C-alpha positions as CSV (number, residue, x, y, z in Angstrom):
1,M,-316.4,155.4,54.0
2,I,-314.4,152.4,53.2
3,A,-312.0,152.3,50.1
4,A,-312.8,149.8,47.5
5,P,-310.2,147.5,46.0
6,H,-309.1,149.1,42.7
7,G,-310.6,147.2,39.7
8,K,-312.7,144.7,41.5
9,W,-316.1,146.1,41.7
10,F,-318.0,148.2,39.2
11,A,-321.4,150.0,39.1
12,R,-323.5,148.7,36.1
13,F,-325.8,151.2,34.2
14,K,-328.2,150.3,31.5
15,G,-327.4,151.6,28.1
16,D,-329.6,153.2,25.4
17,G,-329.9,150.2,23.2
18,E,-329.4,146.6,22.8
19,I,-326.9,144.5,21.2
20,A,-328.0,141.2,19.5
21,G,-331.1,141.0,21.7
22,E,-329.2,141.5,24.8
23,E,-329.2,144.7,27.0
24,E,-326.4,147.2,26.7
25,F,-324.5,148.2,29.8
26,S,-321.9,150.5,30.8
27,Y,-319.7,150.4,33.9
28,E,-318.1,152.9,36.3
29,P,-315.5,151.7,39.0
30,V,-316.7,151.6,42.5
31,V,-313.9,153.5,44.4
32,A,-315.4,153.4,47.9
33,W,-318.3,152.1,50.0
34,S,-320.4,154.5,52.1
35,D,-320.8,153.9,55.9
36,E,-324.2,152.5,54.9
37,G,-322.8,150.1,52.4
38,H,-323.7,152.0,49.1
39,A,-321.2,151.9,46.2
40,L,-319.6,155.3,45.6
41,I,-318.5,156.4,42.1
42,V,-316.8,159.5,40.9
43,G,-318.8,162.5,39.5
44,Y,-316.2,163.9,37.2
45,E,-318.1,167.1,36.4
46,E,-318.8,167.8,40.0
47,G,-315.5,166.5,41.4
48,T,-317.2,164.5,44.1
49,L,-318.1,160.9,45.1
50,F,-321.7,159.9,45.0
51,R,-323.8,156.9,45.5
52,A,-324.2,155.0,42.3
53,N,-327.7,153.8,43.0
54,I,-329.2,157.3,42.8
55,V,-328.7,157.3,39.0
56,G,-331.9,156.4,37.3
57,T,-330.1,153.7,35.0
58,F,-328.4,151.9,37.8
59,A,-328.6,148.2,37.2
60,G,-326.5,146.8,40.2
61,I,-323.0,145.8,40.9
62,A,-320.6,143.8,38.7
63,E,-317.4,142.0,39.3
64,A,-314.4,142.7,37.2
65,E,-314.8,139.5,35.1
66,E,-318.3,140.7,33.9
67,V,-316.8,144.0,32.8
68,S,-313.9,142.3,31.0
69,L,-316.3,140.0,29.1
70,A,-318.5,142.9,28.2
71,E,-315.6,144.7,26.5
72,M,-314.4,141.6,24.6
73,T,-315.3,141.2,20.8
74,P,-316.9,138.0,19.8
75,E,-313.9,136.9,18.3
76,E,-311.9,137.5,21.6
77,I,-314.7,135.6,23.6
78,R,-314.4,132.6,21.0
79,E,-310.5,132.5,21.7
80,R,-310.9,132.8,25.4
81,N,-313.4,129.8,25.4
82,K,-311.0,128.0,23.3
83,R,-308.1,128.4,25.7
84,E,-310.4,127.4,28.6
85,R,-311.6,124.1,27.0
86,E,-307.9,123.4,26.2
87,R,-307.0,123.8,29.8
88,A,-310.0,121.7,31.0
89,R,-308.6,118.9,29.0
90,R,-305.2,118.7,30.5
């Protein structure tokens, strides 16, 4: 087992619904990688680590930037894009 850097990788899981025509996802932090290369997440009820890809709604691995964008409101995304455009003009 190899420890994963805190806050860098997340397991992505499909949600129950859709938001504005896009799929809804939830994220769990990857805390380690198995010797075979599988992402391990915490099973809070069991108190153990388990492979993220055994969960039926597993939809891949995400980087921290995807997770932070997914948690932003539309207003926050517009403000972020505005700041990036201003930085690009400089």
